All heavy atoms as an XYZ file, in Angstrom:
939
protein
N      16.529      8.685     -6.971
C      15.668      8.391     -5.837
C      14.240      8.808     -6.152
O      14.005      9.793     -6.851
C      16.155      9.123     -4.593
C      15.467      8.680     -3.317
C      16.055      9.346     -2.092
O      16.943     10.184     -2.193
N      15.545      8.958     -0.931
N      13.297      8.055     -5.613
C      11.881      8.326     -5.825
C      11.297      8.931     -4.562
O      11.513      8.431     -3.458
C      11.143      7.027     -6.183
C       9.645      7.282     -6.296
C      11.682      6.441     -7.482
N      10.547     10.001     -4.728
C       9.829     10.594     -3.607
C       8.394     10.082     -3.624
O       7.740     10.074     -4.662
C       9.822     12.114     -3.687
C      11.183     12.755     -3.502
C      12.024     12.682     -4.770
O      11.543     12.965     -5.850
N      13.292     12.314     -4.624
N       7.909      9.655     -2.477
C       6.558      9.115     -2.357
C       5.748      9.983     -1.412
O       6.185     10.273     -0.296
C       6.604      7.682     -1.840
C       7.363      6.689     -2.721
C       7.493      5.339     -2.018
C       6.659      6.514     -4.051
N       4.563     10.369     -1.858
C       3.674     11.192     -1.037
C       2.383     10.434     -0.810
O       1.668     10.118     -1.768
C       3.383     12.542     -1.709
C       2.419     13.359     -0.859
C       4.686     13.304     -1.938
N       2.101     10.130      0.450
C       0.904      9.384      0.819
C      -0.157     10.334      1.341
O       0.153     11.366      1.918
C       1.230      8.358      1.908
C       2.324      7.383      1.532
C       3.267      7.094      2.661
O       3.515      8.014      3.477
O       3.777      5.953      2.745
N      -1.420      9.928      1.179
C      -2.522     10.704      1.726
C      -3.708      9.790      1.963
O      -3.766      8.686      1.402
C      -2.916     11.836      0.773
O      -3.353     11.317     -0.469
N      -4.619     10.250      2.803
C      -5.876      9.543      2.975
C      -6.084      8.829      4.295
O      -7.156      8.266      4.516
N      -5.116      8.838      5.166
C      -5.306      8.171      6.443
C      -6.292      8.918      7.323
O      -6.713     10.024      7.010
N      -6.664      8.283      8.444
C      -7.578      8.942      9.360
C      -8.175      7.994     10.364
O      -7.753      6.835     10.473
N      -9.160      8.488     11.086
C      -9.859      7.724     12.118
C     -11.241      7.356     11.605
O     -12.008      8.240     11.196
C      -9.973      8.551     13.395
C     -10.849      7.994     14.509
C     -10.282      6.678     15.035
C     -10.989      9.005     15.630
N     -11.544      6.057     11.609
C     -12.845      5.575     11.149
C     -13.370      4.554     12.152
O     -12.663      4.145     13.067
C     -12.760      4.946      9.745
C     -12.351      5.971      8.706
C     -11.799      3.761      9.749
N     -14.605      4.125     11.928
C     -15.214      3.123     12.793
C     -15.218      1.760     12.100
O     -15.070      1.668     10.871
C     -16.639      3.528     13.142
C     -16.724      4.816     13.955
C     -18.152      5.140     14.373
O     -19.094      4.769     13.695
N     -18.288      5.836     15.484
N     -15.392      0.732     12.898
C     -15.461     -0.626     12.358
C     -16.530     -0.711     11.278
O     -17.647     -0.222     11.473
C     -15.776     -1.622     13.476
O     -14.712     -1.600     14.430
C     -15.920     -3.036     12.937
N     -16.144     -1.314     10.135
C     -17.079     -1.464      9.032
C     -17.012     -0.344      7.997
O     -17.567     -0.486      6.900
N     -16.334      0.731      8.325
C     -16.205      1.859      7.405
C     -15.204      1.553      6.295
O     -14.487      0.551      6.334
C     -15.752      3.112      8.157
C     -16.871      3.743      8.954
O     -18.042      3.299      8.798
O     -16.593      4.678      9.735
N     -15.167      2.453      5.323
C     -14.215      2.363      4.216
C     -13.285      3.568      4.240
O     -13.640      4.627      4.745
C     -14.944      2.302      2.875
O     -15.745      1.143      2.787
N     -12.113      3.368      3.666
C     -11.128      4.437      3.585
C     -10.280      4.194      2.353
O     -10.036      3.030      1.976
C     -10.254      4.434      4.840
C      -9.481      5.698      5.212
C     -10.437      6.858      5.455
C      -8.656      5.427      6.480
N      -9.815      5.260      1.739
C      -8.995      5.139      0.534
C      -7.679      5.874      0.749
O      -7.689      7.075      1.061
C      -9.736      5.711     -0.665
C      -9.082      5.455     -2.016
C      -9.959      6.037     -3.122
N      -9.472      5.738     -4.452
C      -9.795      4.661     -5.149
N     -10.611      3.766     -4.610
N      -9.310      4.462     -6.360
N      -6.597      5.166      0.574
C      -5.271      5.762      0.653
C      -4.718      5.963     -0.748
O      -4.976      5.161     -1.643
C      -4.306      4.868      1.434
C      -4.717      4.469      2.854
C      -3.618      3.623      3.489
C      -5.035      5.659      3.693
N      -3.957      7.030     -0.910
C      -3.332      7.305     -2.195
C      -1.844      7.529     -2.012
O      -1.403      7.982     -0.950
C      -3.957      8.542     -2.841
O      -5.329      8.340     -3.110
N      -1.096      7.214     -3.053
C       0.353      7.405     -3.018
C       0.817      7.771     -4.413
O       0.514      7.064     -5.372
C       1.054      6.143     -2.535
S       2.862      6.298     -2.470
N       1.556      8.860     -4.504
C       2.085      9.307     -5.781
C       3.609      9.309     -5.736
O       4.200      9.751     -4.746
C       1.577     10.706     -6.102
N       4.214      8.820     -6.811
C       5.673      8.764     -6.904
C       6.173      9.845     -7.840
O       5.542     10.137     -8.854
C       6.107      7.395     -7.411
N       7.337     10.397     -7.516
C       7.947     11.431     -8.353
C       9.460     11.296     -8.299
O      10.012     10.836     -7.314
C       7.531     12.811     -7.883
N      10.088     11.682     -9.377
C      11.537     11.681     -9.411
C      12.117     10.730    -10.431
O      13.045     11.061    -11.163
N      11.595      9.529    -10.455
C      12.014      8.517    -11.420
C      10.815      7.668    -11.782
O       9.855      7.558    -11.010
C      13.124      7.630    -10.844
C      14.453      8.309    -10.626
C      15.494      7.307    -10.144
N      15.797      6.306    -11.173
C      16.566      5.246    -10.970
N      17.093      5.035     -9.772
N      16.811      4.400    -11.941
N      10.892      7.037    -12.916
C       9.834      6.143    -13.356
C       9.898      4.857    -12.536
O      10.952      4.254    -12.409
C      10.022      5.817    -14.839
C       8.886      5.041    -15.465
C       7.621      5.878    -15.571
C       6.526      5.120    -16.284
N       5.240      5.849    -16.268
N       8.751      4.463    -11.973
C       8.727      3.244    -11.168
C       8.085      2.114    -11.954
O       7.380      2.353    -12.933
C       7.998      3.450     -9.828
C       8.644      4.583     -9.050
C       6.518      3.713    -10.044
N       8.315      0.894    -11.498
C       7.760     -0.283    -12.162
C       6.758     -1.038    -11.300
O       5.986     -1.845    -11.819
C       8.883     -1.232    -12.579
C       9.597     -0.746    -13.816
O       8.963     -0.377    -14.806
N      10.911     -0.717    -13.764
N       6.781     -0.787    -10.015
C       5.843     -1.444     -9.111
C       5.714     -0.600     -7.846
O       6.665      0.081     -7.443
C       6.319     -2.847     -8.759
N       4.550     -0.666     -7.240
C       4.294      0.033     -5.984
C       3.522     -0.885     -5.052
O       2.811     -1.798     -5.502
C       3.521      1.331     -6.233
C       4.294      2.346     -7.062
S       3.415      3.902     -7.326
C       3.502      4.647     -5.691
N       3.658     -0.618     -3.766
C       3.036     -1.498     -2.784
C       2.656     -0.709     -1.531
O       3.098      0.423     -1.325
C       3.989     -2.621     -2.406
N       1.847     -1.353     -0.715
C       1.508     -0.847      0.607
C       1.888     -1.904      1.639
O       1.595     -3.089      1.467
C       0.012     -0.571      0.718
C      -0.451      0.621     -0.035
C      -0.975      0.657     -1.286
C      -0.423      1.977      0.418
N      -1.276      1.932     -1.644
C      -0.958      2.775     -0.611
C      -0.009      2.608      1.598
C      -1.086      4.160     -0.509
C      -0.142      3.981      1.701
C      -0.668      4.737      0.663
N       2.512     -1.440      2.685
C       2.786     -2.258      3.857
C       2.207     -1.522      5.062
O       1.900     -0.339      4.975
C       4.300     -2.449      4.048
C       4.945     -3.309      2.997
C       5.244     -2.798      1.740
C       5.256     -4.639      3.261
C       5.832     -3.588      0.761
C       5.847     -5.439      2.295
C       6.131     -4.913      1.046
N       2.059     -2.218      6.169
C       1.577     -1.558      7.383
C       2.299     -2.097      8.596
O       2.795     -3.223      8.598
C       0.073     -1.764      7.541
C      -0.352     -3.195      7.811
C      -1.877     -3.302      7.824
N      -2.321     -4.650      8.143
C      -3.600     -5.032      8.120
N      -4.552     -4.164      7.781
N      -3.922     -6.281      8.450
N       2.350     -1.266      9.623
C       2.978     -1.671     10.863
C       2.164     -1.178     12.047
O       1.964      0.024     12.213
C       4.406     -1.130     10.948
C       5.194     -1.691     12.115
C       6.679     -1.422     12.000
O       7.115     -0.528     11.278
N       7.487     -2.199     12.721
N       1.699     -2.128     12.837
C       0.961     -1.820     14.049
C       1.935     -1.733     15.220
O       3.022     -2.311     15.171
C      -0.087     -2.897     14.312
N       1.558     -1.021     16.284
C       2.448     -0.900     17.447
C       2.866     -2.257     17.994
O       2.033     -3.137     18.214
C       1.578     -0.145     18.461
C       0.623      0.622     17.633
C       0.328     -0.261     16.446
N       4.157     -2.437     18.154
C       4.673     -3.676     18.718
C       4.719     -4.850     17.768
O       5.050     -5.965     18.174
N       4.396     -4.614     16.504
C       4.380     -5.704     15.523
C       5.331     -5.403     14.378
O       5.727     -4.269     14.157
C       2.959     -5.918     14.992
C       1.975     -6.390     16.045
C       0.649     -6.766     15.416
C      -0.316     -7.321     16.454
N      -1.628     -7.718     15.844
N       5.664     -6.454     13.643
C       6.524     -6.298     12.478
C       5.733     -5.704     11.315
O       4.509     -5.797     11.262
C       7.117     -7.656     12.077
C       8.071     -8.237     13.111
C       8.730     -9.497     12.612
O       8.336    -10.006     11.550
O       9.648     -9.991     13.302
N       6.483     -5.119     10.402
C       5.830     -4.577      9.216
C       5.235     -5.711      8.392
O       5.874     -6.748      8.176
C       6.837     -3.792      8.380
C       6.225     -2.973      7.270
C       7.209     -2.021      6.654
N       7.613     -0.978      7.599
C       8.383      0.047      7.260
N       8.851      0.156      6.030
N       8.712      0.944      8.157
N       4.008     -5.498      7.910
C       3.243     -6.538      7.223
C       2.888     -6.085      5.820
O       2.493     -4.935      5.605
C       1.963     -6.814      8.022
C       0.983     -7.762      7.388
C      -0.364     -7.788      8.094
O      -0.687     -6.815      8.795
O      -1.089     -8.774      7.935
N       2.959     -7.027      4.878
C       2.578     -6.737      3.498
C       1.068     -6.594      3.400
O       0.316     -7.402      3.945
C       3.060     -7.849      2.571
C       2.494     -7.754      1.186
C       2.882     -6.738      0.336
C       1.560     -8.678      0.751
C       2.341     -6.640     -0.941
C       1.027     -8.605     -0.515
C       1.405     -7.578     -1.365
N       0.609     -5.593      2.633
C      -0.826     -5.376      2.434
C      -1.230     -5.634      0.988
O      -2.117     -6.450      0.720
C      -1.223     -3.939      2.838
C      -2.702     -3.694      2.555
C      -0.903     -3.687      4.307
N      -0.609     -4.937      0.062
C      -0.997     -5.064     -1.345
C       0.101     -4.508     -2.237
O       0.874     -3.654     -1.813
C      -2.307     -4.322     -1.604
N       0.133     -5.002     -3.469
C       1.131     -4.515     -4.423
C       0.625     -4.668     -5.837
O      -0.234     -5.526     -6.118
C       2.449     -5.270     -4.265
N       1.171     -3.881     -6.724
C       0.845     -3.988     -8.135
C       2.065     -3.600     -8.955
O       2.873     -2.778     -8.527
C      -0.344     -3.090     -8.502
O      -0.671     -3.272     -9.886
C      -0.038     -1.610     -8.275
N       2.226     -4.226    -10.093
C       3.324     -3.851    -10.967
C       2.750     -3.399    -12.305
O       1.677     -3.849    -12.717
C       4.299     -5.018    -11.174
C       3.769     -6.196    -11.957
C       4.875     -7.191    -12.282
N       4.376     -8.233    -13.177
C       5.123     -9.186    -13.704
N       6.434     -9.243    -13.422
N       4.609    -10.101    -14.499
N       3.435     -2.485    -12.955
C       2.890     -1.920    -14.185
C       2.880     -2.962    -15.304
O       1.895     -3.076    -16.036
C       3.728     -0.742    -14.637
C       3.818      0.429    -13.718
C       4.658      1.495    -13.861
C       3.082      0.719    -12.496
N       4.477      2.393    -12.851
C       3.527      1.948    -11.990
C       2.079      0.050    -11.777
C       3.033      2.543    -10.832
C       1.579      0.623    -10.613
C       2.052      1.845    -10.157
N       3.958     -3.743    -15.428
C       4.025     -4.740    -16.497
C       3.031     -5.858    -16.204
O       3.106     -6.523    -15.180
C       5.428     -5.308    -16.606
C       5.571     -6.366    -17.701
C       6.980     -6.914    -17.748
N       7.121     -7.937    -18.782
C       8.224     -8.619    -18.998
N       9.297     -8.383    -18.254
N       8.284     -9.530    -19.943
N       2.076     -6.011    -17.048
C       1.083     -7.070    -16.869
C      -0.065     -6.678    -15.963
O      -1.096     -7.344    -15.944
N       0.107     -5.613    -15.211
C      -0.965     -5.162    -14.336
C      -1.261     -6.105    -13.183
O      -2.347     -6.098    -12.610
N      -0.291     -6.945    -12.809
C      -0.515     -7.912    -11.734
C      -0.714     -7.215    -10.392
O      -0.060     -6.227    -10.090
C       0.674     -8.856    -11.609
C       0.984     -9.565    -12.906
O       1.782     -9.075    -13.690
N       0.347    -10.685    -13.132
N      -1.632     -7.743     -9.603
C      -1.836     -7.260     -8.243
C      -1.868     -8.450     -7.303
O      -2.330     -9.536     -7.664
C      -3.135     -6.476     -8.098
O      -4.246     -7.332     -8.388
C      -3.181     -5.297     -9.049
N      -1.359     -8.249     -6.099
C      -1.458     -9.280     -5.074
C      -1.859     -8.610     -3.760
O      -1.607     -7.423     -3.551
C      -0.151    -10.069     -4.894
C       0.985     -9.175     -4.428
C       0.223    -10.796     -6.176
C       2.228     -9.949     -4.011
N      -2.495     -9.380     -2.893
C      -2.968     -8.883     -1.613
C      -2.477     -9.773     -0.482
O      -2.302    -10.977     -0.660
C      -4.494     -8.851     -1.586
C      -5.183     -7.901     -2.567
C      -6.670     -8.192     -2.604
C      -4.941     -6.458     -2.168
N      -2.276     -9.174      0.676
C      -1.913     -9.950      1.850
C      -3.102    -10.776      2.333
O      -4.257    -10.417      2.081
N      -2.806    -11.871      3.014
C      -3.867    -12.799      3.429
C      -4.903    -12.122      4.309
O      -6.103    -12.395      4.189
C      -3.239    -13.978      4.177
C      -2.430    -14.912      3.305
C      -1.883    -16.070      4.117
C      -1.062    -17.013      3.234
N      -0.519    -18.143      4.020
N      -4.498    -11.255      5.196
C      -5.420    -10.662      6.159
C      -6.340     -9.612      5.552
O      -7.295     -9.196      6.206
C      -4.631    -10.038      7.314
O      -3.781     -9.014      6.835
N      -6.097     -9.200      4.329
C      -6.925     -8.155      3.726
C      -7.659     -8.617      2.475
O      -8.429     -7.853      1.884
C      -6.092     -6.901      3.387
C      -5.392     -6.376      4.632
C      -5.100     -7.187      2.265
N      -7.429     -9.849      2.066
C      -8.104    -10.359      0.866
C      -9.609    -10.299      1.050
O     -10.138    -10.661      2.102
C      -7.658    -11.797      0.585
C      -6.334    -11.885     -0.135
C      -5.978    -13.316     -0.472
C      -4.651    -13.375     -1.231
N      -4.253    -14.763     -1.546
N     -10.282     -9.838      0.004
C     -11.735     -9.742      0.062
C     -12.233     -8.422      0.622
O     -13.425     -8.120      0.534
N     -11.323     -7.632      1.222
C     -11.730     -6.353      1.796
C     -10.978     -5.175      1.177
O     -11.521     -4.087      1.043
C     -11.479     -6.371      3.300
C     -12.248     -7.440      4.043
C     -12.083     -7.287      5.549
N     -10.689     -7.429      5.981
C     -10.030     -6.497      6.660
N     -10.627     -5.357      6.982
N      -8.778     -6.708      7.015
N      -9.715     -5.383      0.837
C      -8.890     -4.319      0.275
C      -8.630     -4.577     -1.205
O      -8.648     -5.726     -1.670
C      -7.528     -4.263      0.978
C      -7.563     -3.783      2.402
C      -8.733     -3.707      3.138
C      -6.384     -3.425      3.028
C      -8.747     -3.285      4.453
C      -6.363     -2.988      4.346
C      -7.559     -2.928      5.054
N      -8.352     -3.511     -1.928
C      -7.924     -3.635     -3.315
C      -6.932     -2.528     -3.627
O      -6.989     -1.442     -3.032
C      -9.119     -3.584     -4.266
O      -9.763     -2.330     -4.169
N      -6.038     -2.814     -4.561
C      -5.044     -1.824     -4.974
C      -5.197     -1.589     -6.466
O      -5.469     -2.518     -7.229
C      -3.614     -2.299     -4.629
C      -2.591     -1.207     -4.950
C      -3.271     -3.609     -5.343
C      -1.187     -1.507     -4.426
N      -5.037     -0.348     -6.878
C      -5.156     -0.035     -8.291
C      -4.220      1.106     -8.643
O      -3.944      1.990     -7.817
C      -6.593      0.331     -8.639
O      -7.011      1.462     -7.903
N      -3.768      1.069     -9.879
C      -2.940      2.147    -10.381
C      -3.853      3.271    -10.845
O      -4.937      3.036    -11.379
C      -2.089      1.643    -11.544
C      -1.105      2.670    -12.089
C      -0.335      2.117    -13.258
N       0.626      3.093    -13.766
C       1.370      2.903    -14.855
N       1.275      1.762    -15.536
N       2.222      3.832    -15.249
N      -3.400      4.489    -10.669
C      -4.180      5.658    -11.079
C      -3.855      5.973    -12.528
O      -2.872      6.646    -12.819
C      -3.849      6.860    -10.182
O      -4.069      6.493     -8.813
C      -4.736      8.048    -10.530
N      -4.685      5.479    -13.430
C      -4.469      5.710    -14.846
C      -3.092      5.230    -15.272
O      -2.680      4.128    -14.942
N      -2.387      6.065    -16.010
C      -1.048      5.727    -16.472
C       0.020      6.409    -15.625
O       1.204      6.377    -15.968
C      -0.889      6.136    -17.928
N      -0.399      6.963    -14.513
C       0.548      7.684    -13.659
C       1.298      6.730    -12.737
O       0.885      5.580    -12.544
C      -0.226      8.705    -12.802
C      -0.957      9.741    -13.618
C      -1.796     10.654    -12.733
O      -1.813     10.439    -11.519
O      -2.438     11.576    -13.270
N       2.363      7.219    -12.163
C       3.079      6.450    -11.143
C       2.420      6.754     -9.802
O       2.986      7.432     -8.943
C       4.560      6.836    -11.130
C       5.319      6.219    -12.293
O       4.743      5.353    -12.983
O       6.478      6.603    -12.528
N       1.249      6.215     -9.638
C       0.466      6.449     -8.425
C      -0.469      5.279     -8.220
O      -0.905      4.645     -9.187
C      -0.335      7.742     -8.548
N      -0.754      4.991     -6.967
C      -1.664      3.902     -6.642
C      -2.642      4.355     -5.574
O      -2.363      5.288     -4.812
C      -0.928      2.641     -6.147
C      -0.127      2.004     -7.263
C      -0.061      2.955     -4.945
N      -3.760      3.644     -5.532
C      -4.735      3.834     -4.469
C      -4.963      2.502     -3.772
O      -4.921      1.457     -4.418
C      -6.055      4.346     -5.031
O      -5.917      5.640     -5.553
N      -5.187      2.567     -2.493
C      -5.546      1.386     -1.715
C      -6.945      1.602     -1.170
O      -7.153      2.467     -0.310
C      -4.562      1.175     -0.568
C      -4.838     -0.049      0.312
C      -4.564     -1.334     -0.472
C      -3.989     -0.027      1.583
N      -7.898      0.872     -1.695
C      -9.284      0.945     -1.232
C      -9.467     -0.063     -0.108
O      -9.260     -1.265     -0.320
C     -10.249      0.661     -2.373
C     -11.709      0.698     -1.972
C     -12.172      2.073     -1.537
O     -11.804      3.074     -2.149
N     -12.969      2.138     -0.481
N      -9.842      0.429      1.048
C     -10.013     -0.436      2.214
C     -11.472     -0.432      2.640
O     -12.008      0.628      3.005
C      -9.120      0.060      3.356
C      -7.650      0.172      2.960
S      -6.592      0.641      4.339
C      -7.134      2.325      4.616
N     -12.106     -1.576      2.565
C     -13.519     -1.721      2.931
C     -13.652     -2.615      4.160
O     -12.761     -3.413      4.471
C     -14.305     -2.318      1.764
C     -14.287     -1.446      0.540
O     -14.278     -0.210      0.622
N     -14.289     -2.083     -0.625
N     -14.793     -2.483      4.813
C     -15.074     -3.305      5.988
C     -13.900     -3.312      6.969
O     -13.431     -4.373      7.395
C     -15.413     -4.737      5.551
C     -16.003     -5.560      6.662
O     -16.516     -5.028      7.650
N     -15.917     -6.869      6.528
N     -13.471     -2.141      7.333
C     -12.301     -2.021      8.201
C     -12.567     -2.574      9.590
O     -13.690     -2.487     10.112
C     -11.852     -0.564      8.278
C     -11.091     -0.077      7.040
C     -11.099      1.437      6.958
C      -9.672     -0.605      7.059
N     -11.516     -3.140     10.167
C     -11.588     -3.748     11.493
C     -10.558     -3.081     12.403
O      -9.579     -2.514     11.922
C     -11.271     -5.237     11.388
C     -12.115     -6.008     10.398
C     -11.521     -7.366     10.119
N     -12.311     -8.145      9.173
C     -11.887     -9.267      8.590
N     -10.677     -9.743      8.869
N     -12.668     -9.916      7.753
N     -10.753     -3.174     13.712
C      -9.764     -2.592     14.641
C      -8.352     -3.122     14.395
O      -7.376     -2.388     14.572
C     -10.297     -3.002     16.016
C     -11.773     -3.092     15.816
C     -11.952     -3.651     14.421
N      -8.237     -4.374     13.976
C      -6.911     -4.948     13.728
C      -6.231     -4.378     12.479
O      -5.064     -4.669     12.221
C      -6.973     -6.475     13.627
C      -7.996     -7.001     12.653
C      -9.321     -7.365     13.304
O      -9.775     -6.619     14.217
O      -9.908     -8.395     12.898
N      -6.953     -3.565     11.720
C      -6.341     -2.879     10.576
C      -5.629     -1.599     11.018
O      -4.966     -0.942     10.203
C      -7.403     -2.530      9.529
C      -8.026     -3.751      8.890
O      -7.275     -4.690      8.560
O      -9.267     -3.768      8.715
N      -5.779     -1.235     12.277
C      -5.125     -0.043     12.793
C      -3.613     -0.176     12.697
O      -3.034     -1.142     13.195
C      -5.531      0.192     14.259
O      -6.932      0.480     14.307
C      -4.758      1.354     14.853
N      -2.986      0.778     12.011
C      -1.542      0.717     11.792
C      -1.098      1.974     11.053
O      -1.922      2.766     10.590
C      -1.174     -0.507     10.963
N       0.211      2.110     10.940
C       0.766      3.108     10.025
C       0.944      2.402      8.686
O       1.560      1.326      8.623
C       2.100      3.659     10.519
C       1.906      4.371     11.856
C       2.681      4.632      9.491
C       3.194      4.854     12.496
N       0.400      2.981      7.656
C       0.459      2.396      6.313
C       1.552      3.112      5.517
O       1.547      4.343      5.413
C      -0.890      2.532      5.625
C      -1.896      1.529      6.139
C      -2.425      1.642      7.420
C      -2.306      0.449      5.350
C      -3.322      0.702      7.915
C      -3.216     -0.476      5.835
C      -3.712     -0.354      7.103
O      -4.607     -1.277      7.588
N       2.441      2.312      4.952
C       3.579      2.834      4.199
C       3.461      2.462      2.728
O       3.201      1.311      2.390
C       4.892      2.258      4.736
C       5.208      2.661      6.139
C       4.821      1.870      7.214
C       5.903      3.838      6.400
C       5.118      2.234      8.513
C       6.201      4.214      7.705
C       5.803      3.413      8.753
O       6.093      3.770     10.042
N       3.693      3.442      1.888
C       3.766      3.212      0.452
C       5.220      2.911      0.094
O       6.142      3.488      0.686
C       3.283      4.465     -0.265
S       3.363      4.383     -2.056
N       5.417      2.024     -0.860
C       6.757      1.662     -1.294
C       6.791      1.545     -2.815
O       5.759      1.254     -3.431
C       7.182      0.340     -0.663
N       7.970      1.742     -3.386
C       8.090      1.687     -4.842
C       9.465      1.174     -5.244
O      10.433      1.269     -4.490
C       7.865      3.074     -5.443
N       9.518      0.634     -6.445
C      10.786      0.194     -7.002
C      10.879      0.607     -8.465
O       9.857      0.601     -9.171
C      10.979     -1.326     -6.869
O      12.248     -1.684     -7.436
C       9.890     -2.089     -7.597
N      12.082      0.954     -8.898
C      12.304      1.292    -10.303
C      12.776      0.069    -11.069
O      12.896      0.106    -12.295
C      13.334      2.437    -10.445
C      12.828      3.684     -9.729
C      14.701      2.015     -9.918
N      13.033     -1.009    -10.340
C      13.545     -2.227    -10.985
C      12.401     -3.072    -11.507
O      11.258     -2.953    -11.063
C      14.363     -3.028     -9.979
C      15.577     -2.303     -9.428
C      16.397     -3.232     -8.566
N      15.702     -3.580     -7.334
C      16.045     -3.151     -6.134
N      17.084     -2.356     -6.003
N      15.370     -3.528     -5.061
N      12.705     -3.955    -12.426
C      11.724     -4.942    -12.873
C      11.516     -5.945    -11.753
O      12.479     -6.332    -11.082
C      12.221     -5.656    -14.131
O      12.325     -4.739    -15.210
N      10.282     -6.361    -11.559
C       9.942     -7.228    -10.435
C       9.141     -8.419    -10.932
O       8.218     -8.254    -11.734
C       9.096     -6.465     -9.397
C       8.853     -7.331     -8.164
C       9.740     -5.157     -9.021
N       9.484     -9.599    -10.417
C       8.642    -10.754    -10.714
C       7.483    -10.775     -9.718
O       7.597    -10.251     -8.595
C       9.443    -12.066    -10.640
C      10.081    -12.240     -9.258
C      10.502    -12.106    -11.725
C      10.784    -13.568     -9.078
N       6.403    -11.377    -10.117
C       5.190    -11.350     -9.305
C       5.437    -11.917     -7.908
O       4.956    -11.374     -6.912
C       4.055    -12.105    -10.010
C       2.825    -12.188     -9.103
C       3.689    -11.417    -11.314
N       6.206    -12.981     -7.841
C       6.429    -13.646     -6.551
C       7.210    -12.779     -5.566
O       7.247    -13.086     -4.375
C       7.146    -14.981     -6.757
O       8.400    -14.774     -7.383
N       7.826    -11.720     -6.046
C       8.612    -10.841     -5.175
C       7.857     -9.583     -4.769
O       8.356     -8.784     -3.977
C       9.912    -10.453     -5.855
N       6.648     -9.402     -5.268
C       5.907     -8.173     -4.998
C       5.594     -7.993     -3.521
O       5.447     -6.878     -3.050
C       4.611     -8.139     -5.807
C       4.761     -7.806     -7.292
C       3.427     -8.003     -8.004
C       5.250     -6.382     -7.479
N       5.489     -9.063     -2.775
C       5.128     -8.972     -1.367
C       6.311     -8.874     -0.422
O       6.120     -8.834      0.800
N       7.506     -8.801     -0.957
C       8.713     -8.762     -0.124
C       9.181     -7.324      0.099
O       9.308     -6.546     -0.856
C       9.853     -9.543     -0.783
C       9.513    -11.006     -0.942
O       8.732    -11.523     -0.101
O      10.017    -11.628     -1.884
N       9.483     -6.974      1.325
C       9.935     -5.615      1.624
C      11.219     -5.271      0.897
O      11.404     -4.131      0.455
C      10.138     -5.446      3.132
C       8.870     -5.567      3.955
C       9.090     -5.237      5.408
O       9.702     -4.238      5.750
N       8.559     -6.086      6.284
N      12.105     -6.252      0.741
C      13.409     -5.979      0.122
C      13.303     -5.654     -1.353
O      14.264     -5.183     -1.958
C      14.364     -7.178      0.330
C      14.638     -7.390      1.810
C      13.801     -8.442     -0.307
N      12.137     -5.887     -1.940
C      11.930     -5.554     -3.353
C      11.943     -4.050     -3.568
O      12.294     -3.575     -4.637
C      10.586     -6.146     -3.822
O      10.682     -7.573     -3.793
C      10.207     -5.678     -5.207
N      11.575     -3.295     -2.550
C      11.345     -1.867     -2.698
C      12.471     -1.046     -2.082
O      12.829     -1.226     -0.922
C      10.004     -1.502     -2.065
C       8.883     -2.343     -2.632
C       8.476     -3.512     -2.001
C       8.268     -1.990     -3.828
C       7.482     -4.311     -2.538
C       7.270     -2.773     -4.370
C       6.883     -3.937     -3.729
O       5.902     -4.725     -4.271
N      12.981     -0.105     -2.874
C      14.096      0.702     -2.374
C      13.658      2.080     -1.880
O      14.441      2.774     -1.242
C      15.179      0.871     -3.452
C      14.741      1.543     -4.732
C      14.198      0.574     -5.773
O      13.961     -0.610     -5.451
O      13.988      1.010     -6.924
N      12.438      2.464     -2.176
C      11.959      3.772     -1.735
C      10.661      3.627     -0.943
O       9.776      2.861     -1.345
C      11.748      4.699     -2.930
C      13.064      5.078     -3.589
O      13.852      5.806     -2.961
O      13.308      4.613     -4.717
N      10.586      4.383      0.138
C       9.454      4.287      1.050
C       8.922      5.673      1.413
O       9.687      6.639      1.503
C       9.872      3.572      2.334
C      10.210      2.143      2.121
C      11.364      1.637      1.575
C       9.379      1.023      2.402
N      11.293      0.269      1.508
C      10.086     -0.131      2.012
C       8.106      0.873      2.950
C       9.546     -1.429      2.161
C       7.588     -0.407      3.095
C       8.301     -1.535      2.703
N       7.601      5.743      1.621
C       6.998      6.973      2.085
C       7.123      7.120      3.594
O       7.625      6.227      4.277
N       6.648      8.246      4.099
C       6.726      8.549      5.528
C       5.685      7.792      6.349
O       5.835      7.634      7.555
C       6.559     10.048      5.758
C       7.698     10.876      5.181
C       9.015     10.542      5.839
O       9.127     10.522      7.063
N      10.038     10.256      5.040
N       4.634      7.346      5.684
C       3.591      6.610      6.380
C       2.396      7.491      6.698
O       2.537      8.699      6.914
N       1.233      6.873      6.741
C       0.006      7.571      7.107
C      -0.767      6.695      8.090
O      -0.877      5.489      7.899
C      -0.837      7.898      5.855
O      -1.986      8.665      6.237
C      -1.289      6.649      5.110
N      -1.263      7.323      9.141
C      -1.927      6.584     10.208
C      -3.364      6.256      9.848
O      -4.117      7.124      9.402
C      -1.915      7.392     11.499
C      -2.636      6.748     12.664
C      -1.898      5.538     13.218
O      -0.695      5.586     13.444
N      -2.628      4.447     13.457
N      -3.729      5.009     10.059
C      -5.114      4.561      9.929
C      -5.515      3.980     11.282
O      -4.857      3.067     11.784
C      -5.270      3.507      8.829
C      -6.692      2.938      8.840
C      -4.961      4.106      7.462
N      -6.581      4.511     11.835
C      -7.075      4.044     13.125
C      -8.534      3.641     12.977
O      -9.349      4.437     12.511
C      -6.950      5.116     14.200
O      -5.583      5.529     14.304
C      -7.408      4.580     15.558
N      -8.841      2.413     13.370
C     -10.203      1.894     13.280
C     -10.697      1.647     14.693
O     -10.151      0.811     15.416
C     -10.256      0.593     12.465
C     -11.708      0.147     12.289
C      -9.585      0.776     11.112
N     -11.727      2.362     15.072
C     -12.269      2.218     16.417
C     -13.366      1.167     16.432
O     -14.087      0.981     15.444
C     -12.829      3.548     16.914
O     -13.904      3.962     16.099
N     -13.481      0.483     17.567
C     -14.491     -0.581     17.676
C     -15.827     -0.037     18.171
O     -15.927      1.105     18.583
C     -13.990     -1.664     18.620
O     -13.689     -1.108     19.877
C-alpha cells in the first residue's frame, strides 16, 4: 500500500495562485494524479502525470491555468494552480498507482488504488 501526504491547501482570493504538493511512500509508484470534489458534486479529474514518458494531462476546466509536475526523481508531484476562480473551490485529492498506466487511462479514478486524505482549497470572490 502507498501512503500519500498532501499539503498546500488554503484560502485565497480570485486570481491568486496556490501550489499543492503530494508525496508517496511505501511502494514505488508509476503515476500520480489530482482529483477534486466540490460540495454536492461528483469527484472531478484535475491533472495527472506518469513517470514513463513523462506524460501529463489536464482536465478541461483547468487547462491553461493549472499544471502538474513531478518533483525531481521522487515519487512526488506538485499541482500549480494559477488564476484561481471560486468554482475551483473543492477538496483536492492526490492519487497514485503502482501499476503501469496508458495515457488514456490517466484521467480515470479507477486507475488509482491509493488516495490521500484531501486538502481544502477555497477561493473567495
